[in-house]
N, C-alpha and C positions, 0 to 999 in steps of 0.2 A: 514552247520556241517551235513546237512542229507547225505552228501557224505559219511562220515566216518561210520553212523549207518549201513548202506545197502552193504558196503565193508565187504567182507568174511574174510579178515585177515586185522591186525592193519597198514594202511598203511605206508611205510617207506619213505627214502630220494627219492629213484627211482619214488616210487608212485606219491609224490606230486611233483617231478620234472616234471614227464611225464604231470602231470593235468596241472602244470604252462604252460607247453609248448603248451598245445591244448590252452588252454586259450590266449594264444599270438597269436594263429594262427586264431581263432573265435573273438577276439577283446572283451574277456568277461572281463572286468576291475574289476568289484566287486569280483566274482570268481578267479581272478588272485590275489588280496590283498591276500585272503583268503588263498590261497594256498602257497604263498610267506611267510605267517606269520606262517603256520603250519611246512613249511619247515624249517625256521630259530628256531623255538622251536626246532626242532631235531639236527640242527647242525646250531650255531649262525656265524660260517666264513663262509658258504656257498656263494660264490660269484656268484654264478650261479641263485641263487634266487633273488638277486639284480640285475643283469643285465637283467634277464628276465622280472621282474618287470616294471623296467624302459623304456624296449623295447615295452612292452604292452602299458604303459601308452603313450609314443612317438608315437606309431601307431594309438591311439585313438585320437591324438591332444591335450593329457593333458601335455604340455612342463612343466609347472610349477611342477605337480606332479614328474614328472619324474626327474627333476632337485633335487628336494628334496629327491629322493631314492639314487641318486646317492651321493649326500651329506652327507646322513646319513651312505652309505659306506664308504665313505673315514672318517667320525669322528670317525667311529668303527675300523678303520685300518685294514679292509677287502681287501684285495689284490686280483683283478682278477687274474685266471690263465687261461692260453692258451689253450684249447681242441684240441686233435688230434685224427683224424679218423684213424681206422687201417690200410687204404690205405696210409696215411702220415706216421704212424710208420713204415711200411714195405719199403717205399721207403727211408726213413730216415736211416734205419739200412741195406738196401741193399747194398752191394759192387757195385760201378760203377755209381749209380743213383746220380741225382743231389738234392736229398732232397728237393723237391718242396713243398711248401704246397698248399692247394686247390686253393687258391687265384693266384698262380704262374701258376697252371695248366690251371686255366680259362684264365689268360691275355695271356699264351704261345699261347693257341688256338684261341685267338680272340673272345672267348664267352661273348659277352657283358650283355646278360642276365643273364649269372650264376655271372660273375662279381659283377653286380648290387646287385644279390640276396646276394651273401657273404657280402658286405658291408653294406647291411642294418641290419645286426644282430649286428652291433656295433655302439656306438656312434662316434661323429664325433673327439673325443681325442682319441677312441680306434681304429677307422680306421686310423689314421694316423701312429700307432705304427705297426698295423697290416700290413700297406702297406710299412713299412720300413724294414720289416723282408727281410732277404737274405737265399738264397739256401746254399747248400756246395760251391757253385762256387762265392759266393758273389752278386749274381744276386736278384736283388728286382723285383717285379712286374712290376713297370714301366720300368724295363730294357728289361725283356723280352718281354713286349710288343712293345717296341721301337726296340728290335732287329728282330722283328717278322713283322713289318711294319702295327700294329694295330690301326690306327689315332683314331677310335673310342673309343676303349678301355682307349686310351691314354687321350682322353678328359675326360672322366669320372672320371679317377684316378686322374688327376690333380686338380680336386675340392676340394680334400683332403689333398695336399700336400703343403709344404714350399719349397723353394730355396735348404736349407740345406738338404731336405729329396731326392728332385730329382737329386742332384748332387753326391748322393751315388755311387762310382764306384764299380764294382765287381773286381775279383783277376786279370783280366786280364788287368787291368789297365783303362778300357774303363768306362765312366758312361752312361747312358742314351741317352744325347745328342749325344755323340761321337761315338755309336755305329750305332745309327741312321744315322749320316753324313756318315760312312764307309760303310753301306748297301744301300745307295743312297734311303732311305725312305723320299721322300719330304714333303708328307702331314703329317708325325710324326713331322719331325723339323718345319713344320709350326704350328703346335698346342702347341710345346714346348715353341717357341719363343714368342706367342701369349700371354703365361701365364707368362713366366719366359726372357725375352729379354736379361738378363746378362748371361743366359746360353752359349752364343756365344763366350763367352772370357773365358770359361773355357780350362784347357789344361790337358794332361794326364801328364805320369811320365816323358816322353822326352821333357815337355813343348809344344808338338803339340797340336794346337787347332783343332776344328772341320774342320775348312776350311783347315788345311794341310791335314787332313786326305781324304776329300772329293776330294782335288786336286790330291793327289797320285792316289786315285781310279777311278780318270776321271769323277766324277759325275759333270758334268758341270750346271745343274740345282739347284743343290745344293751349289755349289760354288757361282751362281749369287745370291741364296736366301740369304747367309750368307754376301755377300758383301754388298747387300743392306740394310740388318740390322744394319751393322755397317763395313765402309770401312776401319777402321783400324786395323781391323784383318789382312790385308795382310801385315802390319808392324812387326807382332810380329814373333819373331825368335825362334828356337828350342834350344835345348842345344848346338846342335852342329855348331850354328850361321845360319842356312840356314832357309830362310823365304820360304813363298809358292809359290811363283814364282820360286824358285829352284826347288820345288819337281815338278810342273807342266812342267816347261822346261827339267827336267832330264826324267819324265816319257814320254816326247813328246806329250802331250796333248795340242791341238789344238783350236782357235776359228773358227767362221764361215768362214771366208777367209783362213783359214787355217795358219795362223800366231802363232807362239809360244810368249813366254813371252819375248824372245830376239827381236823377230822383233818388240814387242811393246816397249821396253826399249830404242831401237836406235831412236825411234821417240822424245825421251827427249832430254835431256842435261846432264844428270847424268854420269858419266863415270865409277864411283865406282859400280855401279849397274850392268854395262856391264862387269865389270870384275868377279865381284861376280857369275852371272850366267854362265858366261865362264868356270870358275874354275872346276865345278864338272864334265863337258864334253864335252871338245874343238869340238866334233862332232856336236854339234848346231850349230855351224856356217854354216855348210855345207847344213842344213833344208831350203827347200822350201815352199814358200805358194803355194796357189791354181794357182796364175800367174806367177810361177817358180822364185820367188823373193826371195834371201837370206836377211840376216841381212844386209850385206852389201850394196846390192841393195838397199833396203829401206833407208838406210842413205844416200846414195847417191841422191836418187830421192829428200828426203827432203833437200837437199842443204846443208847437214852437211859435208862441205869441211874438216874441222878440227875437232878433238875430236873423235867423235863417229868412224868415219872410220879410223882412226888412231890405235883406241884401238883395233878395230878388226882384222886389218891387222897384227899387232903386236902378237896377240892370235893366226894368222895362216889362216884368210879368204883370200879367194883367189878373184882377181879381176873380172870383170866380162868379160875382154878381154883375162882373164886366162882360164876361167872355163867354162862361161856362153855358152851355144849353140848358134850357129847363129840365127838371128833374124828370126822368119817366119812372111810373110808380112799380111798374114790373123789376125795372132795373135798380130801385131802391131797395125792393123786396131782396131781391137776389144777393144785394151787396150784404142787407143785413143778415140773412142767413148764412153767408159766408163768412162775416165778422163772427156771428156765434158760433159757428162751427170751428173757426180759428181759436177761439177761447177756450172752448170745451176741449178740443185736442191738447192745448197749452198747458190747461189744468190738470188734465189727465196723465199727461207726460210729467209733470211736477210732482204730481202725486206718486207715480211710480218710481220715480228717482228718491223722493223723500221715505216711499217704504222701504226700498232697497237699502237706504243710509240707515234706518231704524233697525233693519235685519241686521246689518253689519254690526252695527253696536249692541244688539242684542246678543248675537253671537260672543262678543267680545266678554261681556257682562257673565253671560254664563259660562265661561272658561275660568274667569276670575272667581266665580262663585265656586266653581268645582274645587278649583285651585285652593281657595280656603278651607272648604270642607276636608280636603286631605290634608291640610296643615293641621286642622283641629284634630283630626284622627290618630296622625303622627304625634302631635303632641301631648294627645290623653295616653296614648300607649307607654310613652316615656314617663310621664308623672306616675302611672299605674304602678310600674316596675320599681320605681324608686320609693314609692309608698310601701307596696307591698316588701322590700328590702329592709325598710326602716322598721316597719311593724313588725317583722319576725325577727330582727335583731334585737329587739326593746326587751321583748319578753324574757331573754337571756341576761340582760345586763341590768336588771332591777337593782335599786339600791338594798343595800344589807345583803347582798349575794344570797347564798344557800348554804343550806344544812348539809355539812360534810360528815359528821360522825353522828353516832347514835345518842339522841337527846330526848328528854321525858318530853311527851307530847306534840313531836316532830317527827317526820319520815325523812329518810336520805334522801337530797336533792331539794327537798322542800323550800320555798322562798322563806327567808326570816321575816319577811313582811306580808306572809300570804294571809294571814287574818285580820290584816288591817283593811278597813272600809275603802280607802283610796286606792288600795292595789286590787281589791275586787272590782272598781270601776273600771281603773286602767286594762285590768285583764279582759274585760266583757266589750269594751270600745275597740281594743288594740285589736282581737280578733276580728271585730266586725271590720274593721280597715282593712286588714289583711285579705280576708276572702273577698270583700268587694273588689279590690284591687286586682287579686288573681284573676276573678270572673271577667272584668274587663278585658285583663291581657289573654285570656282563652279566646273570649270574642273576638278580638282583633285581630288574633292572629288565624282564625279559623273561617271568618265569614268574609268574602268578597262579594261587594257591592257594586252594580254597575250604575243602576238607575239612580238619577238625582234626587227624585223624592224619597225613594228608600234609604239612601246613604244619609240625608238631612234627618230622618226618623233615627236611624240609628246613632247618630252624632247626639241628638236629643236626649236619648236614652243613656248613652255612654256619658255625657255631660253631668246629668243628675246624679248618675251611680258616683262620680268623681267627687261631685260636691259633696257627698254622705262620706265619702272613703277621707276626703280632707277635715271635714268637722269632726268624725270620728276619731282620727289620729290625734287633733288639738284636743277633745277631750280626754282622750287617754292621757298628753302629754302633762295636761292641768292637775290631773287627779294625782300624777307621781309629784308634783311640785311640795304638794302638803307631806307626803314623807319626806322629801329632801331637805326641806327649810326647816323641819322640826316645829314644835311646840311653840319655842320662844320668837321665831321668827314668822309666824302665821300670817302676817301681814304681807310679806312677800308674795306668799301662796295666793292670797286674795288679790293682790294687785295684777298679777300674772291672770286669774280669773277674770278681773273686770277687763284687763287690755283686751285678751285673745277673744271673751265675748263680743266686744263692741267691734273690734275688725273684723270679725269670722260672720256676726250675726248682719253687719251692715253691708259687708261685700256680698254675702248670699242674697241679702235682702234686696240690692240695687240688681242683681242680676236676674231675680226674680221680677221686679219692675219693667225690665228692659225686654224681658221674655212674653210679658202679658202685654205690654206697648207694642211689641211687633206682632205677636198673632191678632191684636186688635186691628192695626192698620192692614195685615193681610187680609182680614175677614172684610173690611170695609171696601179694599181696592176690588176683592173678589164679587163683591155685590154691587159694586159701581161699573164691574166690567159686563156684567148681564143686562144692564139697563141700557136704552136708548141713546141717551145723553153719551155715554161713552164712545160709542161711533161718530162721535163729531168731534172728540177732544183732540188736541194737537200732539204733533209727534213730541215735543218738548215736555207738554203735560206727562205723557205716557213714559217718557224716559225718566223723567223727575219723581213719577211714582214708583216705577221700578228699581230706580237705582239710588243704594245708600252706600255710604261709605262705611258703616258699621251697624251692625245687628247681633243679638245675643239669640242663642236657640236655648 
């Protein structure tokens, strides 16, 4: 309030507005609130007071207060009015001028700092409206920056725009993306595609994409960039039915080998494309690449005896015997060396790819192999514990029980069948099965094996011990059957002996056969791997020799 006391005159709208602007520059929030309040008392519909106060609060980090000021402005239906400098008014009213705003001038000149300064005076919503402004030629600030190749300015402007605003076209029919493609501004296109990839599919009044425009102008880098972003662009035709291939072929633009679109088309099988490329200008039939090959020569070299050569001859292409110059010996030698080099490189690349595929498959097989070994070890441990439990319990649950009192010829706790030969056999083999199983459990719970070959050897030993334990516990069971069935039903014990022997011996015999067969195959494969012929074996043979669905250890 002290500022009013010492002012020589009563402050008006201009005075309070200037004071409010100074507060914004020096970030005096409290004074800015006073100035805005006084200004709105004089002119309640002054949108500049709301905007200046909101911008001051935003500059000081008081985002919530700034939002409240803008909401108050909206609630009171106060509309923001765009201000114009004398230079802008003069440009708008001067004949022959573009009618650029200050943001247009800064963007056209590539003045990034000036563009940022202008944008900072507006909120995000207001900035979007500002950047959508068009001059007399329909050009937006983004358009003029794209036309002049100012990629950094483009990057800054794109932060505040959406796809609809970015796609605004000038009166000449070009939008910012098309004009950048026409001028060959590669970095500008990268910035635009990074923010809005769908811009590549936009078209002008003649349904031409930016790819058409770039191909017509011969901007190879731009064409490559657009095709990398979306290869389907090459299929979009203009209103006259011509695709980008027609544009490139008609303008005579070549790739690295000097080949036109027609050269590339004859390498395929589509005769309709050939006819479409020839229709605009049959003279493309006589164009040669860097090696002196016309489209007909390429088709012949590719082995196209029918189709493409016939279409080209019907269109007026001359045979090599009719038109081509006599072959030069040095040129033929150079061509032969080039072809050999290309074939060797292709074979080397194919070999490397096959090698990588084989390595990946080998890693998967190794992982499966290790998983299988781990499963075998786990199963062996469980079976060993089970056999040890059964063998331990069996010795204390024999038929006939034990001597419980003093009896002549027997000691206390002795089995009643201790003198029976069948019990002696049971006792020996049951004990062997028990201690073999316990040994396996001790090894499994004490030894940690990392290396695959060592783990495989450990599994081999454990498996053989488990075979013995299973065989011994089977003998112990059969021996007790002779005690249980008695002398009158001895045939039942004999039946159990025959059945058990057949099953166990056939099972263990089959496993031994599989183990021996697997070892023989491993030895044979190891011998072949040392021979010269193995180095020429195909990848499929290697995989077939190493990969087996099942084998015994």
